[in-house]
C-alpha positions in Angstrom: -12.2 -30.4 28.5 -9.6 -27.7 29.5 -5.9 -27.8 29.2 -3.6 -28.7 32.1 -0.8 -26.1 32.5 2.5 -27.3 30.9 5.3 -25.3 29.3 8.7 -25.4 27.9 10.2 -22.0 28.7 12.9 -22.2 26.1 10.1 -22.5 23.4 8.3 -19.4 24.7 11.6 -17.5 24.7 12.2 -18.7 21.1 8.9 -17.3 20.0 9.7 -14.1 21.9 12.9 -13.6 19.8 10.9 -14.3 16.5 8.1 -11.9 17.5 10.5 -9.0 18.1 12.1 -9.8 14.7 8.7 -9.7 13.0 8.0 -6.5 14.7 11.2 -5.0 13.2 10.0 -6.4 9.8 6.7 -4.8 10.2 8.2 -1.4 11.2 10.4 -1.6 8.1 7.3 -2.1 5.9 5.7 0.9 7.7 8.7 3.1 6.9 8.8 1.8 3.4 5.2 2.6 2.8 5.5 6.1 4.2 8.5 6.8 2.0 7.3 5.3 -1.3 3.5 5.7 -1.4 3.4 9.5 -1.0 2.5 11.2 -4.4 5.4 13.2 -5.8 6.2 14.7 -9.2 3.8 16.1 -11.7 0.3 16.1 -10.4 -0.8 19.4 -11.9 -3.2 17.9 -14.6 -6.9 17.9 -13.9 -7.2 14.1 -13.4 -4.0 13.8 -11.5 -4.9 16.7 -9.2 -8.0 14.7 -8.1 -5.8 12.0 -6.9 -3.3 14.1 -4.9 -5.3 14.6 -1.6 -6.7 11.1 -1.6 -3.5 9.4 -2.1 -1.8 11.5 0.5 -4.5 10.6 3.1 -4.3 6.9 2.1 -0.6 6.9 3.1 -1.4 8.5 6.4 -4.1 6.1 7.3 -2.2 3.0 6.2 1.1 4.2 7.8 -1.0 4.5 11.0 -2.2 0.9 10.8 1.2 -0.4 10.0 2.7 1.3 12.9 0.1 -0.1 15.2 0.7 -3.6 14.0 4.4 -3.4 14.3 4.3 -2.1 17.8 1.9 -4.8 18.8 4.3 -7.5 17.5 7.2 -6.0 19.3 5.2 -5.9 22.5 4.4 -9.6 22.1 8.1 -10.3 22.0 8.7 -8.3 25.2 5.9 -10.0 27.0 6.8 -13.5 25.9 10.4 -12.9 26.9 9.1 -12.0 30.4 6.9 -15.1 30.4 9.9 -17.3 29.6 11.6 -16.0 32.8 8.4 -16.6 34.7 8.5 -20.3 33.6 12.2 -20.6 34.2 11.7 -22.3 37.6 8.8 -24.8 37.2 8.8 -25.8 40.8 8.4 -22.3 42.4 5.9 -20.9 40.0 6.5 -17.4 41.0 8.0 -14.1 39.8 11.5 -14.4 41.5 13.4 -15.3 38.3 11.6 -12.6 36.3 12.2 -9.8 38.8 15.9 -10.9 39.1 16.4 -10.5 35.4 14.5 -7.2 34.7 16.9 -4.8 33.0 15.7 -2.3 35.8 16.6 -4.8 38.6 19.6 -2.7 39.9 16.9 -0.2 40.9 14.6 -2.2 43.3 10.9 -1.7 42.4 8.5 -1.2 45.2 5.9 -3.9 45.3 7.9 -6.5 43.1 8.3 -9.7 44.9 7.6 -13.4 44.5 3.9 -12.9 44.1 4.1 -9.6 42.1 6.0 -9.1 38.9 8.1 -5.9 38.3 7.6 -3.9 35.2 9.7 -3.3 32.3 11.8 -5.3 29.8 13.7 -8.6 30.9 17.2 -9.5 29.8 17.5 -12.1 27.0 16.5 -15.7 28.1 19.5 -18.1 27.8 19.4 -20.7 24.9 16.1 -20.0 23.5 14.7 -22.6 21.0 15.0 -21.9 17.3 12.1 -20.1 15.8 12.6 -18.8 12.3 10.5 -16.9 9.9 8.8 -19.1 7.3 9.4 -16.5 4.6 11.6 -13.4 4.5 10.4 -9.9 3.9 11.3 -8.2 0.6 11.2 -4.4 0.4 13.0 -3.6 -2.8 11.9 0.0 -3.8 9.8 0.3 -7.0 11.3 2.3 -9.9 9.7 5.4 -11.4 9.4 5.6 -15.2 8.9 9.0 -16.9 5.6 9.4 -18.8 7.8 9.9 -22.0 5.1 11.9 -23.8 7.6 12.5 -26.7 8.0 8.7 -27.2 4.1 8.5 -27.2 4.0 11.2 -29.8 6.6 9.5 -32.0 4.6 6.2 -31.8 1.3 7.9 -32.7 2.7 10.3 -35.3 6.4 11.0 -35.5 6.1 14.4 -37.1 3.6 15.8 -34.6 6.3 17.1 -32.2 8.1 19.0 -34.9 4.8 20.5 -36.1 3.8 21.4 -32.5 7.3 23.0 -32.0 6.9 25.0 -35.1 3.4 26.3 -34.2 4.7 27.3 -30.7 7.6 29.2 -32.2 5.3 31.1 -34.6 2.3 31.7 -32.2 3.6 31.4 -28.7 1.5 28.6 -27.7 1.3 24.8 -28.1 -1.7 23.0 -29.5 -0.4 19.8 -28.0 0.0 21.3 -24.4 -3.5 22.8 -24.7 -5.2 19.6 -25.7 -3.6 17.3 -23.1 -3.8 19.8 -20.2 -6.7 18.0 -18.4 -5.0 14.6 -18.7 -1.3 15.8 -18.2 1.0 14.5 -15.6 3.3 11.5 -15.0 0.8 8.6 -15.0 3.7 6.2 -14.4 4.0 7.7 -11.0 0.6 6.1 -10.2 2.0 2.8 -11.2 5.1 3.3 -8.9 2.8 4.1 -6.0 0.8 1.0 -6.8 3.9 -1.2 -6.7 4.9 0.4 -3.4 1.5 -0.5 -1.9 1.9 -4.1 -3.2 5.3 -4.5 -1.8 4.5 -3.0 1.6 1.2 -4.9 1.8 2.9 -8.2 1.1 5.7 -7.6 3.5 3.0 -7.0 6.3 1.1 -10.0 5.0 4.3 -12.2 5.2 5.0 -10.9 8.8 1.6 -11.9 9.8 2.0 -15.4 8.3 5.4 -15.7 10.1 3.6 -14.8 13.4 0.9 -17.4 12.8 3.5 -20.1 12.1 5.4 -19.2 15.3 2.1 -19.4 17.4 1.4 -22.8 15.9 4.9 -24.1 16.7 4.8 -22.9 20.3 1.3 -24.4 20.7 2.9 -27.9 21.0 5.0 -26.7 24.0 2.6 -24.5 26.0 -0.7 -25.4 27.5 -2.9 -23.7 30.1 -4.8 -20.5 30.6 -2.1 -18.1 29.4 -1.4 -20.3 26.5 -5.0 -20.3 25.3 -5.2 -16.4 25.7 -1.9 -16.0 23.7 -3.2 -18.2 20.8 -6.5 -16.2 20.6 -4.4 -12.9 20.7 -1.9 -14.0 18.1 -4.5 -15.2 15.8 -6.3 -11.8 15.8 -3.0 -10.0 15.3 -1.9 -12.3 12.5 -5.2 -11.9 10.7 -5.0 -8.1 10.9 -1.4 -8.2 9.4 -2.4 -10.6 6.6 -5.2 -8.4 5.5 -2.8 -5.8 4.4 -1.7 -8.1 1.6 -4.9 -8.1 -0.5 -5.3 -4.4 0.3 -2.0 -3.6 -1.2 -2.5 -5.8 -4.3 -6.0 -4.4 -5.0 -4.6 -0.8 -4.6 -1.9 -1.6 -7.2 -4.4 -2.9 -9.7 -6.6 0.2 -9.2 -3.8 2.6 -9.7 -2.5 0.7 -12.7 -6.0 0.9 -14.2 -6.2 4.8 -13.6 -2.7 5.2 -15.1 -3.7 3.1 -18.2 -6.8 5.0 -18.7 -4.9 8.3 -18.6 -2.3 7.1 -21.0 -5.0 5.7 -23.4 -6.7 9.1 -23.3 -3.5 10.9 -24.0 -2.8 8.6 -26.9 -6.2 9.1 -28.3 -5.9 12.9 -28.0 -2.5 13.0 -29.5 -3.7 10.7 -32.4 -6.8 12.8 -33.0 -4.7 16.1 -33.0 -2.3 14.6 -35.5 -5.1 13.5 -37.8 -6.6 17.0 -37.9 -3.3 18.8 -38.1 -2.3 16.6 -40.9 -5.3 17.9 -42.9 -4.0 21.5 -42.3 -0.6 20.5 -43.6 -2.1 19.0 -46.7 -4.4 22.0 -47.3 -1.9 24.8 -46.6 1.5 23.4 -47.5 2.3 21.0 -50.4 5.5 19.9 -48.8 3.5 18.7 -45.7 5.8 20.6 -43.4 3.7 22.9 -41.5 6.6 24.1 -39.2 8.4 25.5 -42.2 5.3 27.3 -43.3 4.8 28.9 -39.9 8.4 30.0 -39.7 8.1 31.7 -43.2 4.8 33.1 -43.3 4.3 36.9 -42.6 2.9 38.0 -39.2 -0.2 39.2 -40.9 -0.9 35.8 -42.3 -0.4 34.0 -39.0 -3.9 35.0 -37.8 -5.7 32.7 -40.2 -3.4 29.7 -39.4 -4.0 30.4 -35.6 -7.8 30.5 -36.3 -7.7 27.1 -38.1 -5.5 25.6 -35.4 -7.8 26.9 -32.7 -10.8 25.2 -34.4 -8.8 22.0 -34.3 -8.1 22.4 -30.7 -11.7 23.0 -29.8 -12.7 19.9 -31.7 -10.0 17.6 -30.0 -10.8 19.2 -26.6 -14.4 18.1 -27.0 -13.1 14.6 -27.4 -10.8 14.9 -24.4 -13.7 16.1 -22.3 -15.6 12.9 -23.0 -12.5 10.9 -22.2 -12.0 12.7 -18.9 -15.5 11.9 -17.8 -14.8 8.2 -18.4 -11.6 8.4 -16.5 -13.4 10.2 -13.5 -15.5 7.0 -13.1 -12.3 5.0 -12.5 -10.8 7.7 -10.3 -14.0 7.9 -8.2 -13.8 4.0 -7.8 -10.2 4.3 -6.7 -10.9 7.2 -4.2 -14.0 5.2 -2.8 -11.8 2.2 -2.3 -9.0 4.2 -0.6 -11.6 5.8 1.7 -13.3 2.5 2.5 -10.0 0.6 3.6 -8.8 3.7 5.4 -11.5 3.1 8.1 -12.7 -0.5 7.5 -16.1 -1.4 8.9 -18.6 -4.2 8.9 -20.1 -2.8 5.7 -16.9 -3.2 3.8 -18.1 -6.6 2.7 -21.1 -5.2 0.8 -19.2 -2.1 -0.5 -16.0 -3.5 -2.0 -17.4 -5.1 -5.1 -19.8 -2.3 -5.9 -17.1 0.4 -5.4 -14.6 -1.4 -7.6 -17.0 -2.3 -10.4 -15.8 0.4 -12.8 -12.3 -1.0 -12.3 -12.9 -4.8 -12.3 -15.1 -4.4 -15.4 -12.1 -3.2 -17.4 -9.8 -5.9 -16.5 -9.8 -8.5 -19.4 -7.1 -11.0 -18.6 -8.8 -14.1 -17.1 -6.0 -14.9 -14.7 -5.7 -11.3 -13.5 -9.5 -11.1 -13.1 -9.6 -14.3 -11.0 -6.7 -13.1 -8.7 -8.3 -9.7 -8.4 -11.6 -11.2 -7.4 -9.8 -13.4 -4.8 -8.0 -10.3 -3.3 -11.2 -8.2 -3.3 -12.9 -10.9 -1.3 -9.9 -10.8 1.1 -10.3 -7.0 1.5 -14.0 -7.3 2.0 -13.5 -9.7 4.9 -12.6 -7.0 7.4 -12.7 -9.2 10.6 -8.8 -8.8 10.8 -8.7 -5.0 11.1 -12.0 -4.8 13.0 -10.8 -7.3 15.7 -7.2 -6.5 15.9 -5.7 -6.3 19.5 -5.9 -2.7 20.7 -4.0 -3.5 24.0 -0.6 -5.2 24.6 -0.7 -9.0 25.3 -0.5 -9.7 29.1 0.3 -12.9 30.8 -2.3 -12.0 33.6 -1.7 -11.3 37.2 -1.1 -13.3 40.3 -1.1 -17.0 39.6 -2.8 -16.8 36.2 0.3 -17.6 34.1 0.4 -21.0 35.7 -3.3 -21.8 35.7 -5.0 -24.6 33.8 -7.4 -23.6 31.0 -11.0 -23.9 32.0 
């Protein structure tokens, strides 16, 4: 059976106010994402350079989705406020009240009359019912930590920094810089970007949940053809918004994984270099302080030392090359995921798990693994973005706003 038309105009007006507020929250999330997910800082290393373009494009695509979602929410608020004025006079069931309260009413609009609504925004409806967000949006900016390579060196081998400085003074180049060049860069910047995606995604997710709650609340006070159309529209919009939550969380995990892989590679390279240089210290200097030797040896004798150090660097670089190949697998998975969610399709369900396998296989914590699996399933269900509204909500024409549902 269909629904007989019935409505409380103040309830519709209350949801209109909430929808506009949700639109503002969603727009704030969009601005936040655009500001905080763009890569900045040191992306000069080989691995970091591979991420620069994909991360920039990911921000562009995600920002575009967010802007569309926020605009749709705001337009819902505008149309529902117009609807409240349409329903202000239950006896007449015409557009007189709306037309009289359009903000452009001082300039008569041709064709606007009792049977035809004028265009534009209506003034605030008096005494709307109270509709509140179920949860507030939190957009606290993430913090950036330096990669702190010196601390990492100190933890691995406290003397390595001094030795490296001594070699650089004597020879003009740094074994340490040479070794970590392919994996250099501020890996913590990736974690900051991941945090920003999670924060923005959950803000959009919360906004979608608030819209769904508001639609459920008004459903008790509004029946008929227009009400049914609104519920279907709001459901699709809310689903598209909540989809961004798992996308943000999975993106964060992916970026953290890449950052951890880079850091682990740097740690291993530094440790390997320290072990091999320590042998040089022991062979060539009884005091084990190579930096002093390098400062004191004559220039003619420096060549042999440079030759030995070059052999060490070649050996360590071979190890770094194999580490880089392993990191590339994780980076490829991240880039594949970013590309898939940038333009979601019906195949995302099949692609999500296979794309992310190199990342999920490296997550050991049971709880984190379960939460990640849940969010990956949420991302894979692309019905939200695929069926999101592409046109503004409309109450219909003629007598449709007052019609019963079939």
